[in-house]
N, C-alpha and C positions, 0 to 999 in steps of 0.2 A: 902489715905483710912485708916481708923482706923483698929485695930486688930479685933474688933467686926464686923465691916462691911466686912472685908476680910473673916473672918470665916463664916459669914452668906452667902456670895457669894459662897464660896467653898461648903458649905452644899447644897445650891440650885443647884449648878452645878452637884454635885454627885447625888442628888435626881432625877434630870431630865435627867441624862445621859443614853443613851441606853447601853445594856449589853457589847457590844464590846468596847465602850468608857471607861466603868468602868474597864475592864481588862487592857487597856492601862494605865489608871490612877494608878492602883495598881502596874503595872510594873514600871512606872515612880517613884513612891514612893519607891519601892524596890531598884531600881538603885541608887537613891539619898542616901538611908541609907547604902547600901553596900559601896558606895564611901566614905561616912563619916566614916564608920568603918575602911576602909583601911587607910584613912588619919589620923585617931586617933591612929592607930597602929604605923604609921610612927612618930607621934609626942608624943608617949607614954602617951596619954590621955586615961586612963583606963575608967574613968566615961563615956566619950563620946563614947568610943568603946562599952561598955556594953549597953548603951542606943540605939546606932545605930543598933547593932546586934539584940536586942530585937524588934525593930521596923521592921527590915528586916524579922525576923521570923513571926511577925504579918502579914506582907504582904503575905508571902508564905502561911501561914495558910488560909488567905482570898482567895488566888488563888486556894488552894486545896479544900476548901469548895464550891467554885463556879463552879467546874468542873461538866459538865453534861456527865456522863459516858455512858448514854444510847444513846445520840445523838452524842457524840464526838468520838465514836469509838476507834480505835487503838491509835490515837493521844492523846485523853483524858487519856487513860490508861497509856501511856508513861509519860505524864505530871504528873499524879498522883504518879507514881513511883519516878520521879525526885523530886517533892515537898516533898514527904515523906522522901526521902533520906536526903534532906537538913535539915528537921526538926529533924531527928533522930541523925544525926552526930554531935558530939561535935565540936564546932568551936574553932580553935586554933588561 
């Protein structure tokens, strides 16, 4: 499968996914980039670390924006605090 076909498939998958599946997809994306960031730290690859951390922060921002505080109750509020903490704190 070519890159273009793969990207098109991924876009269609995202566009047609139900909300719960989208959350799982964003968490998967987040975990991949946190893992890459950790591995890049171990290998002293600063460029990959910066890119991976930026992508992880994008994922957390997406999760934060997607919270439904009205329907999510206490859990949504706790997740909001956790996501905001991650975005506020400088990463070392």
